[in-house]
Each structure stands twice: as C-alpha cells, then as structure tokens.
C-alpha positions as CSV (number, residue, x, y, z in Angstrom):
1,M,88.3,-5.2,21.1
2,R,85.6,-7.6,20.1
3,G,82.9,-4.9,20.5
4,L,84.9,-2.5,18.3
5,L,85.1,-5.1,15.5
6,R,81.4,-5.8,15.7
7,R,80.6,-2.0,15.4
8,R,82.8,-1.7,12.4
9,V,81.2,-4.7,10.7
10,V,77.7,-3.3,11.4
11,R,78.7,0.1,9.9
12,V,80.3,-1.4,6.8
13,G,77.2,-3.6,6.4
14,L,74.9,-0.5,6.6
15,V,77.0,1.4,4.1
16,V,76.9,-1.6,1.7
17,A,73.2,-2.0,2.2
18,V,72.5,1.7,1.5
19,V,74.7,1.7,-1.6
20,A,73.0,-1.5,-2.9
21,L,69.6,0.0,-2.3
22,A,70.6,3.2,-4.2
23,V,72.0,1.2,-7.1
24,G,68.9,-1.1,-7.2
25,L,66.5,1.9,-7.3
26,W,68.6,3.5,-10.0
27,A,68.8,0.3,-12.1
28,F,65.2,-0.9,-11.8
29,E,63.2,2.3,-11.3
30,P,60.3,0.7,-9.4
31,W,58.3,4.0,-9.4
32,R,57.8,3.5,-13.1
33,L,55.3,0.7,-12.2
34,F,52.9,3.4,-11.0
35,T,53.5,6.1,-13.7
36,R,52.8,6.4,-17.4
37,S,55.0,7.9,-20.0
38,T,52.4,8.2,-22.7
39,V,49.1,10.0,-22.4
40,D,46.4,9.7,-25.1
41,E,43.0,10.3,-23.6
42,A,39.7,10.6,-25.3
43,L,37.5,13.7,-24.8
44,P,34.9,13.5,-22.1
45,D,31.3,12.7,-23.1
46,A,30.3,16.4,-22.6
47,F,32.2,17.1,-25.8
48,Q,30.3,14.7,-28.0
49,P,28.3,16.4,-30.8
50,P,24.6,16.7,-30.0
51,A,22.1,14.5,-31.9
52,T,20.3,16.2,-34.7
53,S,16.6,16.1,-34.9
54,A,14.3,16.7,-37.9
55,P,12.5,20.1,-37.9
56,A,8.8,20.0,-37.0
57,T,6.4,20.2,-39.9
58,S,3.2,22.2,-39.8
59,S,-0.1,20.7,-40.9
60,S,-1.4,24.0,-42.1
61,T,-1.2,24.5,-45.9
62,A,-2.0,28.2,-45.8
63,T,1.2,29.2,-44.0
64,T,4.6,28.7,-45.4
65,A,7.3,28.2,-42.9
66,T,10.8,29.2,-43.6
67,T,13.5,27.2,-42.0
68,T,16.8,28.7,-41.0
69,T,19.8,26.6,-40.4
70,T,22.2,27.4,-37.6
71,T,25.6,26.0,-37.6
72,V,26.3,24.1,-34.4
73,P,30.0,23.4,-33.8
74,T,30.6,19.6,-34.1
75,G,33.2,19.5,-31.5
76,P,35.1,21.4,-28.8
77,R,36.7,24.7,-29.6
78,V,40.5,24.9,-29.0
79,L,41.3,27.9,-26.8
80,A,45.0,27.4,-26.5
81,E,47.6,25.0,-27.9
82,G,51.3,24.4,-27.2
83,S,54.1,22.0,-27.6
84,F,56.0,20.4,-24.7
85,V,59.6,21.5,-24.3
86,S,62.3,19.0,-23.4
87,Q,64.3,20.0,-20.3
88,E,65.9,17.2,-18.2
89,H,64.1,14.4,-20.0
90,P,63.2,14.0,-23.7
91,T,59.6,15.2,-24.1
92,S,57.3,15.5,-27.2
93,G,53.7,16.1,-27.8
94,V,51.0,18.8,-27.9
95,A,48.7,20.1,-25.1
96,R,45.4,21.7,-26.0
97,V,43.0,23.6,-23.8
98,L,39.4,23.0,-25.0
99,E,36.2,24.7,-24.3
C-alpha cells in the first residue's frame, strides 16, 4: 500500500512539473533572449560608391583632349523588392534583393 501511494505522488509530481515547465516557457519565452524581432542592417562595404579621381591632364598644348563622362551608379541596384505578409504573427517591412 505504501509503495502504491509513493508511485502516485511521483506521478502527480511529474505531471505538475511538466505543466509548470510548459506554463513557464509560455509566459517568459526564454528563446527570445537569442532572437531579434527587428532587423535593420547596413549594406556591406562592397556596395559603397567608389572614390572619384580627377582626370589626368596632358602637358602637350598641341593636342586637345576631349573628356567623356560616364555615369557610375552611386549605389546598389534593386533587383527585386517585396513586402512581408502577416500570417501567424504580425509582420511588417520590406525586403530587397540588391546587385
């Protein structure tokens, strides 16, 4: 009789511990310590605009050099862009694929 009572106490204790663990995880969400909700990252250094340099000048006075200007993109080009869609959790923001 005593062994049966001890088993019952152990089982009830285990059930209470599992329920307490589940409620604690639900209430405190400890995994949020390791995850971020907001992402706002800067572009990598590879996307920084190149430094401009002055065109070389010729010392010859007889020849006239014509300079042509080429337009260099000052930043990355957006290949695709889209908004996040809320499903199970509220979500907002824009994702861009850059070249």
